[in-house]
C-alpha positions as CSV (number, residue, x, y, z in Angstrom):
1,M,-9.6,-42.8,-29.9
2,A,-10.7,-39.5,-29.1
3,D,-14.2,-39.4,-26.6
4,A,-16.9,-38.8,-28.8
5,S,-19.0,-37.1,-25.8
6,T,-16.1,-34.6,-24.4
7,Y,-14.2,-31.8,-26.2
8,V,-11.5,-29.6,-25.2
9,A,-12.3,-25.9,-24.1
10,E,-9.3,-23.7,-24.7
11,F,-9.6,-20.2,-22.8
12,I,-7.4,-17.7,-25.3
13,D,-7.4,-14.3,-23.5
14,G,-9.0,-12.7,-20.1
15,P,-7.8,-14.6,-16.9
16,L,-7.7,-18.0,-17.6
17,E,-5.8,-17.4,-20.9
18,G,-3.7,-20.2,-22.0
19,D,-6.2,-23.0,-20.0
20,F,-7.5,-26.0,-21.4
21,E,-10.0,-28.0,-19.9
22,Q,-11.7,-31.6,-21.2
23,R,-15.9,-30.5,-20.9
24,A,-18.9,-32.7,-22.0
25,L,-20.8,-32.3,-24.9
26,V,-24.3,-31.0,-24.1
27,G,-26.9,-32.7,-26.4
28,G,-24.0,-33.7,-28.5
29,K,-22.5,-30.5,-29.4
30,P,-20.1,-28.1,-27.3
31,E,-21.5,-25.3,-25.3
32,K,-21.3,-21.5,-26.8
33,R,-20.8,-19.9,-23.3
34,V,-19.4,-21.2,-20.1
35,G,-19.1,-19.7,-16.8
36,M,-15.7,-20.2,-14.9
37,V,-15.0,-19.6,-11.4
38,A,-11.4,-18.9,-10.4
39,A,-9.4,-17.4,-7.8
40,V,-7.5,-14.0,-8.8
41,D,-5.2,-12.9,-6.2
42,G,-6.9,-15.2,-3.6
43,L,-10.5,-13.9,-4.4
44,E,-12.9,-16.4,-6.2
45,S,-14.4,-14.6,-9.3
46,L,-16.9,-16.0,-12.0
47,F,-15.7,-15.1,-15.4
48,W,-18.0,-15.4,-18.6
49,Y,-16.5,-17.2,-22.0
50,D,-18.1,-17.3,-25.3
51,A,-17.1,-20.1,-28.0
52,V,-15.6,-18.3,-31.1
53,E,-14.2,-21.4,-33.0
54,E,-14.3,-24.9,-33.4
55,H,-12.1,-27.5,-34.4
56,E,-10.5,-30.8,-34.3
57,V,-7.1,-31.8,-33.4
58,N,-6.0,-35.6,-33.8
59,G,-9.7,-36.5,-33.7
60,Q,-10.7,-34.3,-30.5
61,L,-13.1,-31.6,-31.0
62,R,-11.4,-28.2,-29.6
63,V,-13.4,-25.0,-28.9
64,R,-11.7,-21.7,-28.3
65,F,-13.6,-19.4,-26.0
66,R,-12.8,-15.6,-25.7
67,F,-13.2,-13.8,-22.4
68,D,-16.3,-11.4,-21.9
69,A,-15.3,-8.7,-19.1
70,D,-18.5,-7.1,-19.4
71,D,-20.5,-10.0,-18.0
72,S,-17.9,-11.5,-15.7
73,D,-16.7,-10.3,-12.5
74,P,-14.8,-7.3,-12.2
75,V,-10.8,-8.2,-11.3
76,E,-9.4,-5.7,-8.8
77,Y,-6.1,-5.5,-7.1
78,D,-5.8,-5.1,-3.3
79,E,-3.1,-3.3,-2.4
80,E,-3.7,-3.3,1.5
81,N,-3.5,-7.4,1.2
82,D,-0.3,-7.5,-1.2
């Protein structure tokens, strides 16, 4: 039986494309927007994702999140260090 206090976040694009994460429901509902810190090319950056779809898989709530590039840290390639 699925845990009713959590949901699975699926990141469908952007730097975290293809990643899944178990997250806690807030006030019994999934978040509409999440900020994720991740290292890209060795630099930590803050990436914002917005919920775009909710559905259930085997009794577990899943929420798909789309990348918000305008509000996220820019990801730049540093040729000097690569």
